NUZA-119516 format. One line per field, with one value per residue (C-alpha): residue number from 1; residue in one letter; x, y, z. Coordinates in steps of 0.001 Angstrom, whole numbers, plus 500000, padded with zeros to 6 digits. Layout:
REM residues N
kolse c(NUM ...)
lodo c(A ...)
xx c(X ...)
yy c(Y ...)
zz c(Z ...)
END
This chain:
REM residues 436
kolse c(1 2 3 4 5 6 7 8 9 10 11 12 13 14 15 16 17 18 19 20 21 22 23 24 25 26 27 28 29 30 31 32 33 34 35 36 37 38 39 40 41 42 43 44 45 46 47 48 49 50 51 52 53 54 55 56 57 58 59 60 61 62 63 64 65 66 67 68 69 70 71 72 73 74 75 76 77 78 79 80 81 82 83 84 85 86 87 88 89 90 91 92 93 94 95 96 97 98 99 100 101 102 103 104 105 106 107 108 109 110 111 112 113 114 115 116 117 118 119 120 121 122 123 124 125 126 127 128 129 130 131 132 133 134 135 136 137 138 139 140 141 142 143 144 145 146 147 148 149 150 151 152 153 154 155 156 157 158 159 160 161 162 163 164 165 166 167 168 169 170 171 172 173 174 175 176 177 178 179 180 181 182 183 184 185 186 187 188 189 190 191 192 193 194 195 196 197 198 199 200 201 202 203 204 205 206 207 208 209 210 211 212 213 214 215 216 217 218 219 220 221 222 223 224 225 226 227 228 229 230 231 232 233 234 235 236 237 238 239 240 241 242 243 244 245 246 247 248 249 250 251 252 253 254 255 256 257 258 259 260 261 262 263 264 265 266 267 268 269 270 271 272 273 274 275 276 277 278 279 280 281 282 283 284 285 286 287 288 289 290 291 292 293 294 295 296 297 298 299 300 301 302 303 304 305 306 307 308 309 310 311 312 313 314 315 316 317 318 319 320 321 322 323 324 325 326 327 328 329 330 331 332 333 334 335 336 337 338 339 340 341 342 343 344 345 346 347 348 349 350 351 352 353 354 355 356 357 358 359 360 361 362 363 364 365 366 367 368 369 370 371 372 373 374 375 376 377 378 379 380 381 382 383 384 385 386 387 388 389 390 391 392 393 394 395 396 397 398 399 400 401 402 403 404 405 406 407 408 409 410 411 412 413 414 415 416 417 418 419 420 421 422 423 424 425 426 427 428 429 430 431 432 433 434 435 436)
lodo c(X X X X X X X X X X X X X X X X X X X X X X X X X X X X X X X X X X X X X X X X X X X X X X X X X X X X X X X X X X X X X X X X X X X X X X X X X X X X X X X X X X X X X X X X X X X X X X X X X X X X X X X X X X X X X X X X X X X X X X X X X X X X X X X X X X X X X X X X X X X X X X X X X X X X X X X X X X X X X X X X X X X X X X X X X X X X X X X X X X X X X X X X X X X X X X X X X X X X X X X X X X X X X X X X X X X X X X X X X X X X X X X X X X X X X X X X X X X X X X X X X X X X X X X X X X X X X X X X X X X X X X X X X X X X X X X X X X X X X X X X X X X X X X X X X X X X X X X X X X X X X X X X X X X X X X X X X X X X X X X X X X X X X X X X X X X X X X X X X X X X X X X X X X X X X X X X X X X X X X X X X X X X X X X X X X X X X X X X X X X X X X X X X X X X X X X X X X X X X X X X X X X X X X X X X X X X X X X X X X X X X X X X X X X X X X X X X X X X)
xx c(669977 668169 665376 662130 659908 658144 654429 652036 653509 657041 657543 661308 663885 666908 670174 673219 676866 679913 680919 677568 676087 672606 672726 670077 666943 665117 663054 660901 657242 656342 653033 651467 649906 647486 645440 646093 644593 647098 646773 646903 648659 646971 649456 649086 649391 652749 654063 657248 659297 661964 665001 668233 669871 669305 665644 665874 667139 664235 661922 663243 662993 659265 658528 660057 658203 654682 654971 654079 656255 656953 655073 652750 654134 656400 653640 651157 651227 650848 649306 649497 649314 652862 652922 649708 650465 648972 651996 651854 654913 656112 659113 661161 662835 666632 667301 670874 671540 668007 666943 666389 662758 662311 663983 661641 658572 659376 660248 657143 655010 656392 655900 652341 651415 651894 649762 648020 649928 653125 656231 657260 660726 662692 664460 667534 668180 671934 673577 676221 679205 681405 679392 679950 679983 676737 675478 677147 675697 672294 672988 674038 671048 668659 670416 670551 666705 665276 667840 669636 666207 665661 668439 666225 663938 666338 667087 669716 668680 671292 670053 671537 670535 672895 672833 673161 675073 677958 681324 682139 678698 679252 682687 682026 679342 681666 684861 684071 684733 681947 679174 680400 680217 676513 675549 676888 674681 671492 671806 673099 669851 670173 669288 670994 668006 668000 665686 664430 663350 660450 660879 663403 660945 659556 662814 662596 658853 660215 662936 660190 657800 661140 661489 657674 658043 661087 660104 657110 656536 656763 658336 654960 654607 654562 657808 659111 657891 659538 662931 662446 661741 664875 667325 665951 666603 670075 670804 669372 671463 674812 673684 673452 677184 678190 676440 678093 681697 680962 680297 683624 685412 683887 685281 688661 688336 687573 690456 692925 691802 692604 695959 696481 696103 698243 700808 700498 700915 704123 705238 704814 706831 709724 709737 710180 712732 714898 713998 717729 718460 715488 715449 715888 712907 710572 708691 708205 706819 704519 703104 702510 701040 698511 697572 696941 694778 692841 692168 691059 688643 687434 686586 685165 682999 682045 680936 678899 677232 676588 675195 672763 671553 671134 668944 666811 666306 665738 662129 661096 663401 664233 667391 669201 668601 670273 673300 673254 673457 676165 679327 677871 680211 679802 680062 677371 674963 675454 674523 671337 670179 670713 668709 665987 665872 665518 662918 661019 661123 659933 657037 655936 656565 654199 651534 651593 651117 648421 646617 646858 645065 641446 639573 638376 642170 642351 639103 640254 643474 641757 639284 642075 643581 640519 639765 643109 642600 639134 640434 643332 641005 638498 641427 642691 639289 638410 641888 641198 637522 638932 641423 638963 636281 638990 639893 636023 635554 638575 636937 633769 635275 637200 633774 631934 634731 634197 630636 630624 633093 631053 627587 629430 630484 626907 625396 627605 627112 623045 623112 625078 622741 619737 621210 621733 618301 616570 618565 617555 614033 614146 615576 612890 610250 611602 612104 608416 607251 609250 607774 604284)
yy c(810669 814230 814837 815173 818389 818242 817065 815296 812097 812981 813441 814033 813278 811585 813344 812872 813004 814057 810777 810894 808328 808774 809361 807740 809932 810659 807908 809551 809855 813296 814884 818241 819217 822045 822364 818618 817582 815216 815702 812463 812283 810063 808394 806546 802696 801197 797917 796585 793767 792211 790593 788827 785617 785223 783916 784594 788247 788630 787138 789516 792309 791707 791193 794296 796330 794700 793842 790052 787061 786088 786138 783054 782241 783713 783211 785724 789621 790360 793652 796054 799508 800850 804130 805155 803829 800731 798546 795397 793058 790597 788271 787383 784097 783733 783484 782358 778936 778373 777513 780382 779615 779283 782736 784166 782859 783842 787283 787764 786464 789110 791840 790490 790412 794219 794986 797219 799832 798017 797929 801317 799780 796614 796299 794508 792875 792192 791640 794284 792117 791695 790451 786685 785038 783974 787534 788962 785772 786766 790671 789710 787594 790209 792741 790425 789706 792984 795193 798110 799815 798261 800355 803343 801675 799875 800404 798494 797539 796453 794565 794240 793280 796027 799710 801077 804084 802160 803105 799364 799526 803062 802429 799101 800859 803778 801884 798526 798780 796334 798211 801443 800029 798836 801957 803846 801785 802080 805982 805864 804824 802530 802203 800465 798712 797316 794230 794897 798478 799151 802867 803037 801712 805165 806111 803210 804427 807915 806781 804729 807879 810062 807461 807657 811400 811311 808891 809370 805526 802386 798948 797337 794024 796100 797637 794119 792590 795550 794637 790965 792022 794327 791838 789134 791780 792273 788637 788508 791375 789793 786655 788993 790022 786381 785660 788414 787364 783814 785145 787391 784150 782222 785044 784650 781000 781744 784287 781693 779220 781664 782323 778487 778506 781004 779509 776329 777975 779752 776463 774733 777595 776983 773366 774015 776663 774758 770953 770021 771492 769766 766585 764399 766181 765855 762931 764421 767763 765698 763892 767192 768651 765764 766125 769826 768970 766386 768760 771314 768905 767790 771154 772030 768755 769975 773594 772196 770078 772580 774779 772022 771479 775316 775515 772658 774430 777686 776675 776972 779488 783009 784228 785512 781943 780539 782412 781775 777900 777720 778184 777794 776201 774747 778249 779718 776631 777253 780703 779758 777436 780176 782511 779910 779306 783139 783314 780481 782368 785330 783645 782064 785568 786897 784238 784822 788489 787818 785689 788047 790740 791311 790384 793690 794543 791783 792757 796552 795147 793228 796053 798519 796104 795533 799240 800181 797242 798716 802328 801261 799437 802368 804509 802370 801749 805726 806414 803918 805293 808551 807518 806024 808909 811145 808708 808529 812429 812786 810316 812143 815330 814024 812431 815565 817674 815227 815279 819151 819423 816801 818919 822034 820480 819154 822190 824213 821561 821756 825250 825441 822892 824663 827905 826282 824705 827899 829683 827004 827328 831159 830733 828149 830381 833283 831466 830353 833890 835376 832542 833362)
zz c(794672 794151 796502 794855 795153 798486 798419 800387 799882 801246 804975 804897 801834 802484 803089 801143 802754 801164 799807 797547 799903 801501 805385 807560 807705 810940 811641 814122 813174 812148 812941 812494 815440 816224 819317 820171 816647 814464 810674 808776 805286 802695 800455 797208 797177 796714 795073 796014 795030 797426 795300 796439 796657 800396 801531 805267 804760 802248 804920 807758 805336 804672 808452 809061 806240 806984 810482 809703 810639 806772 803331 803163 799513 797025 794538 796114 796766 800593 801345 804251 805680 806586 808122 806371 802950 801450 800564 798384 798796 796066 796940 793742 794318 793613 790080 789801 788829 787412 783849 781576 781095 784897 785216 782804 784263 787790 786923 784621 787513 789979 787602 786678 790574 790604 787362 786641 788512 788134 790170 791940 793358 793361 797144 796720 800225 801197 804387 805749 804312 801296 798030 797460 794128 794539 795401 792117 790098 791367 790505 787317 786714 787509 785338 782370 782827 783576 781537 783030 783091 786700 788148 787846 790270 792695 796376 798061 801488 804062 806859 810399 813805 815275 815263 811542 812606 813948 812426 811300 809229 807821 807013 805314 802939 802116 801596 800021 796296 795142 796979 795986 792291 793040 794714 791661 789426 791305 791758 795245 796736 800018 803505 806302 808440 811710 811390 815086 814568 812097 812705 809993 807376 807014 805488 802770 802138 801581 799208 797258 797111 795871 792951 792056 792077 789755 787541 785243 784702 786616 785733 784333 782369 779104 779938 780921 777792 775704 777569 776465 772806 772709 774108 771616 768826 770054 769885 766511 765634 767119 764912 762010 762539 762882 759739 758058 759484 758067 754679 754969 755825 752812 750505 752250 751574 747630 747771 749392 746775 743886 745650 745873 742050 741312 743704 741820 738326 739972 741101 737750 736076 738738 738048 734381 734970 737428 736322 736407 739961 741701 739589 742714 744482 741522 742737 745992 744635 742138 745016 746850 743826 743649 747165 746609 743683 745466 748279 745960 744243 747436 748638 745396 745762 749107 748360 745198 747429 749931 747135 745840 749426 749991 746531 747770 750969 749148 748549 752290 753503 752583 750697 753859 755528 752401 752745 756419 756008 753227 755460 758845 761267 764734 766238 764041 764674 768462 767949 766119 769056 771255 769339 768712 772619 773117 770270 772267 775540 773872 772208 775584 777597 774773 775097 778991 778195 775754 778111 781023 778790 778688 775608 774648 773817 771726 769984 769833 767907 765711 764912 764584 761772 759841 760105 758821 756100 755200 754806 752778 750503 750317 749700 746492 745484 745588 743797 741092 740608 740290 737812 735981 736116 735006 732231 731057 731433 728889 726594 727041 726198 723170 721875 722322 720558 717475 717604 717623 714594 712718 713622 712542 709376 708406 709445 706706 704276 704733 704730 701364 699900 701167 699804 696317 696278 697080 694414 691985 692681 692357 688985 687915 689031 687388 684140 684374 684901 681832 679653 680750)
END
């Protein structure tokens, strides 16, 4: 793990040896002395989660970190000051072997206890010894529950009651393949801790500070919920693949039936062509043909029956689910049950998340939705009004143009009539004048 930039929160970065493993940092307390005065460095609070299969090892690690005998309960967050840092510690119970619902509840509870800051580091507590099947099962359950993102926040803590620098301890960490694979997954972050020497805890705190310096985020309930949603979507995608495979198998069945019909036709032709040669076998072949016809008839009846059932269910389910139920077999039903369980677990997790949020968040989401709806309706109304106004304007323009043309026509007509009348009056007056 690369060292973070030096800052006020980091006293001494961990060192890396040639085998890409972390060496033990200097555990001596560092102080800047000037004239007999000691400069104290103020650190930000840290939230840690202890995880692992072995409860006594986690209790010993908690005692070494906080200086307390043990955590009062797995369901509370214990706080204490560790080398000038305010540290909150939560123990994650062993998850392997438990029901999926219980695993989700325990995991969600531990992450929720670290809100609102979130989890800065997961401390995986292991003994200095080969990984057992139970340890591997616990690691697999943690990976499956929190996803691979938890690796970016994980520190391996090996506990021992002897010298951490002993050759046997160092060689075990370097040479054990399972341990090396685990360290590679977790970015090479580990520490061998003598549970009787609390001075080594400073190195652990420095590693956590390094993680916080390198990562722009923490493992929060929002991130955990996102992980659960992504896993559910992945399972649903796998189910979709199974559905597609089932449809392909159905198409293959139809093709096989068609090929069977063709084989039957060829068989009839061969019977006619070689009737004399296979006369002794005609009865047997006829029986086989009847059996094939009966099987095909039964298949057609089953297919027709399933089709009718799916058409009835189509009023309640979407088209995609109609296709799903058409050729589902035992494997597809098992996958559907697994997805149903995952969906219920996701809904339960989402409900717990909603319960943990504050009322103003729900109100804001509702307001945002209402605001979007209002804006959309206003946009549609304005668009409709603009179209109507544009249409009315065009109609007014046409009507005005027609009125203007009618006005010009009438004006020309009355002008002509007036001129004619005036001329007639003049002629009458002229006539009367000459007559007198």
